[in-house]
GUKOLDO-943999 format. One record per residue (C-alpha): residue number from 1; residue in three letters; x, z, y. Coordinates in nm, 4 decimals. Layout:
+-----+------+----------+----------+----------+
: seq : type :        x :        z :        y :
+-----+------+----------+----------+----------+
: NUM :  ALA :        X :        Z :        Y :
...
+-----+------+----------+----------+----------+
END
This chain:
+-----+------+----------+----------+----------+
: seq : type :        x :        z :        y :
+-----+------+----------+----------+----------+
:   1 :  MET :   7.5956 :   9.6146 :   9.2020 :
:   2 :  ILE :   7.8110 :   9.7618 :   9.4297 :
:   3 :  PRO :   8.0796 :   9.4851 :   9.5240 :
:   4 :  TYR :   8.4591 :   9.6453 :   9.5546 :
:   5 :  THR :   8.4486 :   9.4514 :   9.8867 :
:   6 :  GLN :   8.2174 :   9.2928 :  10.1279 :
:   7 :  HIS :   8.2016 :   9.1765 :  10.5097 :
:   8 :  THR :   8.1071 :   9.2694 :  10.7693 :
:   9 :  ILE :   7.8789 :   9.0013 :  10.9803 :
:  10 :  THR :   7.7806 :   9.1412 :  11.3626 :
:  11 :  PRO :   7.5231 :   9.0605 :  11.5955 :
:  12 :  SER :   7.8297 :   8.8663 :  11.8031 :
:  13 :  ASP :   7.9197 :   8.7263 :  11.5730 :
:  14 :  HIS :   7.5799 :   8.4780 :  11.5452 :
:  15 :  ALA :   7.5675 :   8.4206 :  11.8705 :
:  16 :  LEU :   7.9401 :   8.3484 :  11.9339 :
:  17 :  VAL :   7.9183 :   8.1285 :  11.6707 :
:  18 :  THR :   7.5919 :   7.9437 :  11.7683 :
:  19 :  LYS :   7.6914 :   7.9063 :  12.1079 :
:  20 :  SER :   8.0313 :   7.7616 :  11.9699 :
:  21 :  LEU :   7.7988 :   7.4869 :  11.8546 :
:  22 :  TYR :   7.7544 :   7.3266 :  12.1520 :
:  23 :  GLY :   8.1288 :   7.2744 :  12.2227 :
:  24 :  ASN :   8.4316 :   7.0760 :  12.1588 :
:  25 :  LEU :   8.3908 :   7.1957 :  11.7078 :
:  26 :  THR :   8.7695 :   7.2105 :  11.6809 :
:  27 :  ARG :   9.0841 :   7.2004 :  11.8944 :
:  28 :  GLY :   8.8873 :   7.4008 :  12.1537 :
:  29 :  ASN :   8.8756 :   7.7214 :  12.3469 :
:  30 :  ASN :   8.7467 :   7.9839 :  12.0931 :
:  31 :  VAL :   9.1287 :   7.8697 :  11.8902 :
:  32 :  ARG :   9.3401 :   7.9256 :  12.1574 :
:  33 :  ALA :   9.1649 :   8.2075 :  12.3065 :
:  34 :  PHE :   9.1280 :   8.4024 :  11.8831 :
:  35 :  GLU :   9.5681 :   8.2835 :  11.8952 :
:  36 :  LYS :   9.5887 :   8.4980 :  12.2348 :
:  37 :  ALA :   9.4062 :   8.7907 :  12.0803 :
:  38 :  ILE :   9.5955 :   8.7865 :  11.7344 :
:  39 :  CYS :   9.9204 :   8.7643 :  11.9599 :
:  40 :  LYS :   9.7491 :   9.0761 :  12.2175 :
:  41 :  PHE :   9.6698 :   9.2817 :  11.9092 :
:  42 :  VAL :   9.9894 :   9.2549 :  11.7057 :
:  43 :  GLY :  10.2422 :   9.2908 :  12.0049 :
:  44 :  ALA :  10.3913 :   8.9192 :  11.9125 :
:  45 :  SER :  10.4637 :   8.6450 :  12.1402 :
:  46 :  TYR :  10.2966 :   8.3753 :  11.9670 :
:  47 :  CYS :  10.0214 :   8.2837 :  11.7317 :
:  48 :  VAL :   9.9306 :   7.9679 :  11.5367 :
:  49 :  SER :   9.6008 :   7.9756 :  11.3467 :
:  50 :  CYS :   9.5163 :   7.7579 :  11.0376 :
:  51 :  SER :   9.2287 :   7.7087 :  10.7263 :
:  52 :  SER :   9.3571 :   7.9770 :  10.5081 :
:  53 :  GLY :   9.6197 :   8.2834 :  10.4554 :
:  54 :  THR :   9.7245 :   8.0780 :  10.1495 :
:  55 :  ASP :   9.8484 :   7.7986 :  10.4652 :
:  56 :  ALA :   9.9773 :   8.0361 :  10.7262 :
:  57 :  LEU :  10.2233 :   8.0879 :  10.4213 :
:  58 :  TRP :  10.3094 :   7.7132 :  10.4218 :
:  59 :  LEU :  10.3403 :   7.6298 :  10.7435 :
:  60 :  ALA :  10.6025 :   8.0160 :  10.7685 :
:  61 :  TYR :  10.7588 :   7.8865 :  10.4917 :
:  62 :  GLY :  10.7959 :   7.5046 :  10.6412 :
:  63 :  ALA :  10.9328 :   7.6371 :  10.9724 :
:  64 :  VAL :  11.1765 :   7.8917 :  10.8410 :
:  65 :  GLY :  11.3180 :   7.6339 :  10.5764 :
:  66 :  VAL :  11.2279 :   7.8307 :  10.2922 :
:  67 :  ARG :  11.4761 :   7.6619 :   9.9936 :
:  68 :  HIS :  11.4917 :   8.0198 :   9.7776 :
:  69 :  ALA :  11.2168 :   8.3079 :   9.8188 :
:  70 :  ILE :  11.2389 :   8.6339 :   9.7099 :
:  71 :  VAL :  10.9219 :   8.7330 :   9.6149 :
:  72 :  PRO :  10.7400 :   9.0475 :   9.4733 :
:  73 :  SER :  10.5967 :   8.9768 :   9.1249 :
:  74 :  ILE :  10.2692 :   9.2267 :   9.2340 :
:  75 :  THR :  10.0832 :   9.0003 :   9.4398 :
:  76 :  PHE :   9.8628 :   8.6776 :   9.4963 :
:  77 :  ASN :   9.9891 :   8.3961 :   9.3509 :
:  78 :  ALA :   9.9650 :   8.2210 :   9.6538 :
:  79 :  THR :  10.3178 :   8.4354 :   9.7850 :
:  80 :  ALA :  10.5229 :   8.2288 :   9.5192 :
:  81 :  ASN :  10.2865 :   7.9044 :   9.4850 :
:  82 :  MET :  10.3558 :   7.7857 :   9.8912 :
:  83 :  VAL :  10.7247 :   7.7875 :   9.8095 :
:  84 :  GLU :  10.7138 :   7.5694 :   9.5369 :
:  85 :  SER :  10.5407 :   7.3327 :   9.7335 :
:  86 :  HIS :  10.7624 :   7.3358 :   9.9659 :
:  87 :  GLY :  11.0302 :   7.2329 :   9.7155 :
:  88 :  GLY :  11.1596 :   7.5861 :   9.7316 :
:  89 :  LEU :  11.2026 :   7.7807 :   9.4568 :
:  90 :  VAL :  11.1157 :   8.1484 :   9.3353 :
:  91 :  ARG :  11.2838 :   8.4426 :   9.2427 :
:  92 :  PHE :  11.0699 :   8.7393 :   9.1889 :
:  93 :  ALA :  11.1852 :   9.1344 :   9.2803 :
:  94 :  ASP :  11.0576 :   9.4135 :   9.1532 :
:  95 :  CYS :  10.7961 :   9.6715 :   9.3277 :
:  96 :  ASN :  10.7890 :  10.0500 :   9.3657 :
:  97 :  HIS :  10.5739 :  10.2707 :   9.1890 :
:  98 :  PHE :  10.2584 :  10.1936 :   9.4334 :
:  99 :  GLY :  10.3069 :   9.7897 :   9.4157 :
: 100 :  LEU :  10.6003 :   9.7417 :   9.7488 :
: 101 :  MET :  10.9398 :   9.5378 :   9.6854 :
: 102 :  LYS :  11.2300 :   9.6656 :   9.6345 :
: 103 :  LEU :  11.5220 :   9.5279 :   9.7490 :
: 104 :  PRO :  11.7143 :   9.3535 :   9.4540 :
: 105 :  GLU :  12.0728 :   9.4909 :   9.4245 :
: 106 :  ARG :  12.1677 :   9.1072 :   9.3773 :
: 107 :  MET :  12.1049 :   8.7505 :   9.6077 :
: 108 :  ASN :  12.2163 :   8.4688 :   9.5600 :
: 109 :  MET :  12.1735 :   8.1620 :   9.7165 :
: 110 :  ASP :  12.0839 :   8.3355 :  10.0671 :
: 111 :  PRO :  11.8030 :   8.3754 :  10.0067 :
: 112 :  THR :  11.4744 :   8.4142 :  10.2290 :
: 113 :  LEU :  11.3031 :   8.8013 :  10.1807 :
: 114 :  VAL :  10.8805 :   8.7659 :  10.1515 :
: 115 :  PRO :  10.8458 :   9.1166 :  10.1355 :
: 116 :  VAL :  10.3984 :   9.1720 :  10.0816 :
: 117 :  HIS :  10.2035 :   9.4614 :  10.2283 :
: 118 :  MET :  10.0338 :   9.4459 :   9.9750 :
: 119 :  ASN :   9.6681 :   9.6912 :   9.9608 :
: 120 :  GLY :   9.7445 :   9.7018 :  10.3403 :
: 121 :  ASN :  10.0211 :   9.9349 :  10.3370 :
: 122 :  SER :  10.3412 :   9.7646 :  10.5076 :
: 123 :  CYS :  10.6872 :   9.7614 :  10.2750 :
: 124 :  ASP :  11.0349 :   9.9824 :  10.4589 :
: 125 :  MET :  11.0845 :   9.6372 :  10.6491 :
: 126 :  HIS :  11.3832 :   9.8535 :  10.7932 :
: 127 :  THR :  11.6169 :   9.8709 :  10.4299 :
: 128 :  LEU :  11.4438 :   9.5248 :  10.4205 :
: 129 :  ALA :  11.6399 :   9.3464 :  10.7272 :
: 130 :  ALA :  11.9003 :   9.5728 :  10.7444 :
: 131 :  ALA :  11.9528 :   9.2986 :  10.3939 :
: 132 :  GLY :  12.0560 :   9.0335 :  10.6794 :
: 133 :  ARG :  11.8256 :   8.7599 :  10.6020 :
: 134 :  ARG :  11.4999 :   8.5825 :  10.6685 :
: 135 :  ILE :  11.2074 :   8.7219 :  10.6346 :
: 136 :  VAL :  10.9105 :   8.5716 :  10.6175 :
: 137 :  GLU :  10.5879 :   8.8714 :  10.5458 :
: 138 :  ASP :  10.2811 :   8.8103 :  10.3761 :
: 139 :  ALA :  10.0716 :   9.0466 :  10.6028 :
: 140 :  CYS :   9.6994 :   8.8866 :  10.4065 :
: 141 :  HIS :   9.6223 :   9.2798 :  10.3205 :
: 142 :  ALA :   9.7106 :   9.3942 :  10.5706 :
: 143 :  PHE :   9.6059 :   9.3032 :  10.9816 :
: 144 :  GLY :   9.5292 :   9.6323 :  11.1363 :
: 145 :  ALA :   9.8038 :   9.7786 :  10.9573 :
: 146 :  ARG :  10.1017 :  10.0061 :  11.1477 :
: 147 :  TYR :  10.4489 :  10.0234 :  11.0331 :
: 148 :  ASN :  10.6326 :  10.2753 :  11.2222 :
: 149 :  ASP :  10.3567 :  10.2743 :  11.5118 :
: 150 :  ASN :  10.3843 :   9.9301 :  11.5474 :
: 151 :  MET :  10.1031 :   9.7041 :  11.4872 :
: 152 :  VAL :  10.2437 :   9.4891 :  11.1519 :
: 153 :  GLY :  10.2598 :   9.1340 :  11.2371 :
: 154 :  CYS :  10.4282 :   9.1823 :  11.5530 :
: 155 :  CYS :  10.7136 :   9.0366 :  11.4127 :
: 156 :  GLU :  11.0489 :   9.2719 :  11.4281 :
: 157 :  PHE :  11.1837 :   9.3115 :  11.1641 :
: 158 :  SER :  11.0520 :   8.9730 :  11.0175 :
: 159 :  ASP :  11.1072 :   8.5859 :  11.1573 :
: 160 :  ALA :  10.7501 :   8.5190 :  11.1092 :
: 161 :  CYS :  10.4573 :   8.7146 :  11.0022 :
: 162 :  CYS :  10.1219 :   8.5843 :  10.7606 :
: 163 :  PHE :   9.7811 :   8.6807 :  10.7872 :
: 164 :  SER :   9.4609 :   8.5511 :  10.6332 :
: 165 :  PHE :   9.0864 :   8.6115 :  10.7993 :
: 166 :  HIS :   8.8699 :   8.5376 :  10.4827 :
: 167 :  PRO :   8.5856 :   8.7748 :  10.3782 :
: 168 :  ALA :   8.7098 :   8.9955 :  10.1743 :
: 169 :  LYS :   8.9989 :   9.0919 :  10.4346 :
: 170 :  THR :   8.9623 :   9.3671 :  10.7481 :
: 171 :  ILE :   8.8668 :   9.1072 :  11.0320 :
: 172 :  THR :   8.7262 :   8.7350 :  10.8682 :
: 173 :  THR :   8.6845 :   8.3626 :  11.0366 :
: 174 :  GLY :   8.4406 :   8.2639 :  10.6873 :
: 175 :  GLU :   8.8246 :   8.1023 :  10.5129 :
: 176 :  GLY :   9.0948 :   8.1236 :  10.7981 :
: 177 :  GLY :   9.4726 :   8.2501 :  10.8374 :
: 178 :  CYS :   9.7252 :   8.2413 :  11.0846 :
: 179 :  VAL :  10.0709 :   8.2952 :  11.1597 :
: 180 :  THR :  10.2639 :   8.5016 :  11.3923 :
: 181 :  THR :  10.6009 :   8.4231 :  11.5134 :
: 182 :  ASN :  10.8199 :   8.5324 :  11.7867 :
: 183 :  ASP :  11.0577 :   8.1710 :  11.7446 :
: 184 :  LYS :  10.8891 :   7.9670 :  11.9868 :
: 185 :  ASP :  11.1347 :   7.7286 :  11.7411 :
: 186 :  LEU :  10.9461 :   7.8489 :  11.5200 :
: 187 :  TYR :  10.5897 :   7.7469 :  11.7296 :
: 188 :  GLU :  10.6592 :   7.4575 :  11.7837 :
: 189 :  HIS :  10.7511 :   7.3648 :  11.4144 :
: 190 :  MET :  10.4551 :   7.5536 :  11.3135 :
: 191 :  LEU :  10.2049 :   7.3747 :  11.5523 :
: 192 :  ALA :  10.4011 :   7.0126 :  11.4289 :
: 193 :  LEU :  10.3509 :   7.0946 :  11.0780 :
: 194 :  ARG :   9.9274 :   7.1912 :  11.1378 :
: 195 :  ASN :   9.8599 :   6.8658 :  11.2801 :
: 196 :  GLN :  10.0088 :   6.5888 :  11.0441 :
: 197 :  GLY :  10.3780 :   6.6229 :  11.2032 :
: 198 :  PHE :  10.3463 :   6.4973 :  11.5409 :
: 199 :  ARG :  10.5469 :   6.6805 :  11.7902 :
: 200 :  PRO :  10.3104 :   6.9150 :  11.9767 :
: 201 :  GLY :  10.1098 :   6.6893 :  12.2314 :
: 202 :  THR :  10.2025 :   6.3208 :  12.0990 :
: 203 :  HIS :  10.2117 :   6.1100 :  11.7845 :
: 204 :  GLU :  10.5205 :   6.0868 :  11.7280 :
: 205 :  GLN :  10.5952 :   6.1937 :  11.4318 :
: 206 :  ILE :  10.8942 :   6.4495 :  11.3599 :
: 207 :  CYS :  10.8332 :   6.6576 :  10.9907 :
: 208 :  HIS :  10.5684 :   6.6021 :  10.7067 :
: 209 :  GLY :  10.2828 :   6.7827 :  10.8201 :
: 210 :  ARG :   9.9650 :   6.8459 :  10.6866 :
: 211 :  ASN :   9.5772 :   6.9064 :  10.8818 :
: 212 :  CYS :   9.4873 :   7.2857 :  10.7978 :
: 213 :  HIS :   9.3744 :   7.3565 :  11.1823 :
: 214 :  LEU :   9.0567 :   7.6609 :  11.1812 :
: 215 :  THR :   8.7189 :   7.5534 :  11.3518 :
: 216 :  GLU :   8.5819 :   7.6105 :  11.6498 :
: 217 :  MET :   8.3086 :   7.7996 :  11.4600 :
: 218 :  GLN :   8.5882 :   7.9964 :  11.2706 :
: 219 :  ALA :   8.7381 :   8.1101 :  11.6020 :
: 220 :  ALA :   8.4528 :   8.2305 :  11.7860 :
: 221 :  MET :   8.3710 :   8.4900 :  11.4688 :
: 222 :  GLY :   8.7892 :   8.5557 :  11.4566 :
: 223 :  ILE :   8.7016 :   8.6388 :  11.8841 :
: 224 :  SER :   8.3747 :   8.8201 :  11.7996 :
: 225 :  GLN :   8.4752 :   9.0479 :  11.5065 :
: 226 :  LEU :   8.8597 :   9.1787 :  11.7072 :
: 227 :  ARG :   8.5781 :   9.3399 :  11.8845 :
: 228 :  HIS :   8.4911 :   9.5898 :  11.6161 :
: 229 :  VAL :   8.7914 :   9.5285 :  11.4143 :
: 230 :  ASP :   8.8833 :   9.8960 :  11.5049 :
: 231 :  GLU :   8.5260 :   9.9974 :  11.4168 :
: 232 :  PHE :   8.6213 :   9.8493 :  11.0377 :
: 233 :  LEU :   8.9644 :  10.0111 :  11.0270 :
: 234 :  GLU :   8.8382 :  10.3210 :  11.1038 :
: 235 :  LYS :   8.5125 :  10.3397 :  10.8479 :
: 236 :  ARG :   8.8049 :  10.1476 :  10.5406 :
: 237 :  ARG :   8.9292 :  10.4995 :  10.5954 :
: 238 :  ALA :   8.6789 :  10.7218 :  10.6389 :
: 239 :  ILE :   8.6144 :  10.5759 :  10.2768 :
: 240 :  ALA :   9.0005 :  10.6006 :  10.2181 :
: 241 :  ASP :   8.9770 :  10.9682 :  10.2772 :
: 242 :  VAL :   8.6793 :  11.0233 :  10.0494 :
: 243 :  TYR :   8.8976 :  10.9087 :   9.7873 :
: 244 :  CYS :   9.2732 :  11.0867 :   9.8929 :
: 245 :  THR :   9.0515 :  11.4096 :   9.9380 :
: 246 :  GLU :   8.8836 :  11.3967 :   9.6071 :
: 247 :  LEU :   8.9758 :  11.1767 :   9.3429 :
: 248 :  PRO :   9.1054 :  11.4179 :   9.0266 :
: 249 :  ASP :   9.5095 :  11.4787 :   9.0611 :
: 250 :  SER :   9.5281 :  11.2548 :   8.7065 :
: 251 :  VAL :   9.4854 :  10.9752 :   8.8733 :
: 252 :  GLU :   9.7867 :  10.8659 :   9.1202 :
: 253 :  CYS :   9.6843 :  10.7165 :   9.4506 :
: 254 :  LEU :   9.8289 :  10.6670 :   9.7223 :
: 255 :  CYS :   9.7468 :  10.7500 :  10.1009 :
: 256 :  MET :   9.9339 :  10.5678 :  10.3467 :
: 257 :  SER :   9.7483 :  10.6502 :  10.7361 :
: 258 :  GLU :   9.9000 :  10.3608 :  10.8793 :
: 259 :  GLY :   9.7638 :  10.1117 :  10.6253 :
: 260 :  SER :   9.4484 :   9.8828 :  10.6760 :
: 261 :  HIS :   9.3434 :   9.9647 :  10.3384 :
: 262 :  HIS :   9.2644 :   9.5866 :  10.2298 :
: 263 :  LEU :   9.2210 :   9.7744 :   9.8439 :
: 264 :  PHE :   9.2069 :  10.1563 :   9.7710 :
: 265 :  PRO :   9.3902 :  10.1175 :   9.4294 :
: 266 :  ILE :   9.3933 :  10.4247 :   9.1666 :
: 267 :  PHE :   9.6612 :  10.4329 :   8.9143 :
: 268 :  THR :   9.6075 :  10.5546 :   8.5856 :
: 269 :  GLU :   9.6682 :  10.4619 :   8.1800 :
: 270 :  ARG :   9.2999 :  10.5093 :   8.1298 :
: 271 :  ARG :   9.2392 :  10.1805 :   8.3999 :
: 272 :  ASP :   9.0145 :  10.0380 :   8.1406 :
: 273 :  GLU :   8.8069 :  10.2657 :   8.0289 :
: 274 :  ILE :   8.6985 :  10.4098 :   8.3969 :
: 275 :  LYS :   8.6472 :  10.0254 :   8.4736 :
: 276 :  GLU :   8.3936 :   9.9837 :   8.2393 :
: 277 :  HIS :   8.2084 :  10.3013 :   8.2728 :
: 278 :  LEU :   8.2171 :  10.2563 :   8.7045 :
: 279 :  ALA :   8.0795 :   9.9061 :   8.5969 :
: 280 :  LYS :   7.7446 :  10.0547 :   8.3685 :
: 281 :  HIS :   7.7429 :  10.2923 :   8.6931 :
: 282 :  GLY :   7.6441 :   9.9359 :   8.9164 :
: 283 :  PHE :   8.0425 :   9.9571 :   9.1180 :
: 284 :  THR :   8.2453 :   9.6474 :   9.0938 :
: 285 :  THR :   8.6115 :   9.7051 :   9.0396 :
: 286 :  GLN :   8.9119 :   9.4914 :   9.0033 :
: 287 :  ILE :   9.1922 :   9.4359 :   8.9306 :
: 288 :  HIS :   9.5187 :   9.3286 :   9.1570 :
: 289 :  TYR :   9.6837 :   9.2405 :   9.0242 :
: 290 :  PRO :   9.7955 :   9.1630 :   8.6613 :
: 291 :  ALA :  10.2623 :   9.1290 :   8.7297 :
: 292 :  LEU :  10.3171 :   8.7243 :   8.8730 :
: 293 :  HIS :  10.6515 :   8.7181 :   8.6361 :
: 294 :  LEU :  10.4315 :   8.7968 :   8.3136 :
: 295 :  GLN :  10.2367 :   8.4624 :   8.3902 :
: 296 :  GLU :  10.1818 :   8.1243 :   8.1554 :
: 297 :  TYR :  10.2970 :   7.9235 :   8.4271 :
: 298 :  TRP :  10.5747 :   8.1645 :   8.6340 :
: 299 :  ARG :  10.6461 :   8.3381 :   8.3420 :
: 300 :  SER :  11.0273 :   8.4750 :   8.3251 :
: 301 :  PRO :  11.2748 :   8.7130 :   8.1186 :
: 302 :  VAL :  11.3700 :   8.9513 :   8.4007 :
: 303 :  ASP :  11.3380 :   9.3056 :   8.3597 :
: 304 :  LEU :  11.0890 :   9.4164 :   8.6253 :
: 305 :  PRO :  10.9467 :   9.7640 :   8.4863 :
: 306 :  GLY :  10.7874 :   9.9107 :   8.7789 :
: 307 :  SER :  10.6015 :   9.5573 :   8.8023 :
: 308 :  VAL :  10.4424 :   9.5572 :   8.4650 :
: 309 :  ARG :  10.3633 :   9.9512 :   8.5397 :
: 310 :  TYR :  10.2162 :   9.9111 :   8.8664 :
: 311 :  SER :   9.9774 :   9.5585 :   8.6835 :
: 312 :  GLU :   9.8917 :   9.7855 :   8.3627 :
: 313 :  THR :   9.7306 :  10.0754 :   8.5777 :
: 314 :  CYS :   9.6363 :   9.9318 :   8.9455 :
: 315 :  LEU :   9.1635 :   9.9111 :   8.9301 :
: 316 :  SER :   9.0728 :   9.8844 :   9.2729 :
: 317 :  LEU :   8.7841 :  10.0494 :   9.3529 :
: 318 :  PRO :   8.5143 :   9.9622 :   9.6350 :
: 319 :  VAL :   8.6091 :  10.0246 :   9.9549 :
: 320 :  TYR :   8.4876 :   9.8035 :  10.2917 :
: 321 :  PRO :   8.3102 :   9.8885 :  10.6170 :
: 322 :  ASP :   7.9460 :   9.9176 :  10.4734 :
: 323 :  LEU :   8.0462 :  10.1165 :  10.1533 :
: 324 :  ARG :   7.8043 :  10.4217 :  10.2341 :
: 325 :  LEU :   8.0404 :  10.7475 :  10.1809 :
: 326 :  SER :   7.7695 :  10.9073 :   9.9273 :
: 327 :  ASP :   7.8603 :  10.6049 :   9.7333 :
: 328 :  ALA :   8.2004 :  10.6206 :   9.7659 :
: 329 :  LYS :   8.1834 :  10.9996 :   9.6084 :
: 330 :  LYS :   7.9622 :  10.8325 :   9.3499 :
: 331 :  VAL :   8.2242 :  10.6958 :   9.2456 :
: 332 :  VAL :   8.4722 :  10.9971 :   9.2873 :
: 333 :  LYS :   8.1980 :  11.1271 :   9.0390 :
: 334 :  LEU :   8.2496 :  10.9134 :   8.7704 :
: 335 :  VAL :   8.6025 :  10.8672 :   8.8083 :
: 336 :  LYS :   8.6337 :  11.2213 :   8.7114 :
: 337 :  GLU :   8.3595 :  11.2355 :   8.4386 :
: 338 :  ILE :   8.6544 :  11.0237 :   8.2396 :
: 339 :  VAL :   8.9822 :  11.2157 :   8.3252 :
: 340 :  GLY :   8.8925 :  11.5322 :   8.4490 :
+-----+------+----------+----------+----------+
END
């Protein structure tokens, strides 16, 4: 079976990770170098690496002091779970046709906004920032994406921005994540949260915390992967171009040149038929995601028609750097066999 996503490992990944085994295994030079490289790549002042994208959200929410958050219903559940882990309240927002968060008409209790750059496409940050609320970006899908020619993660419109380096993402450290920010106080607070609540450089506990460090081996892989990020993005873009230009008009898709193309969803009422047909011919697809406000745990009576339609019609097609363009064309051919 051809997967819907797959990581790419390079010879330099092997070399740097192996070299890292002969020095400090944690909290060393590789972690600091990786964080510095992330700052340079996205254009942010500070970066705090951590053990997952979920922990990145936990760190950002804790530092910002999130007590009431507006989260889109179309997202991975960690976006909402980490609000609750800090004792915060979650309110779900609707999404537009392509899963990008819409600003609610009414906002009570001075909420923090958590836009999710779904599939690697940036939300409308100008409109969200104009609401005058604190913003934590969930950019776990969007490493390498741009918004108005600036890199997602530069925090032009937000207090902090969270990334994931899971194997499905643009670059990988196995598991891992980071938060970028331009606020020194938030940065130092996140350093404490990441290290059991100790003030940086001391054993004086100043807040709640836990251990969610990135290892030196993971950071070494991240440094190596960053050297190839432009190549990875270009290959993803080439596959997305095949889909954008060759898929039939009977299915909908969003073709944003500034996106990271972490996922490539199509939208059609015949989603399940297409999914089954592709599986019969060796292609794996996925549904990202069922609407959270309809999940048993989060079930809410709010009316979010855009989110419901998205979750009922979306289907993520294969997209990753090592996918052959000929296979992307086969996917198009098989979709056409169902919808014409």
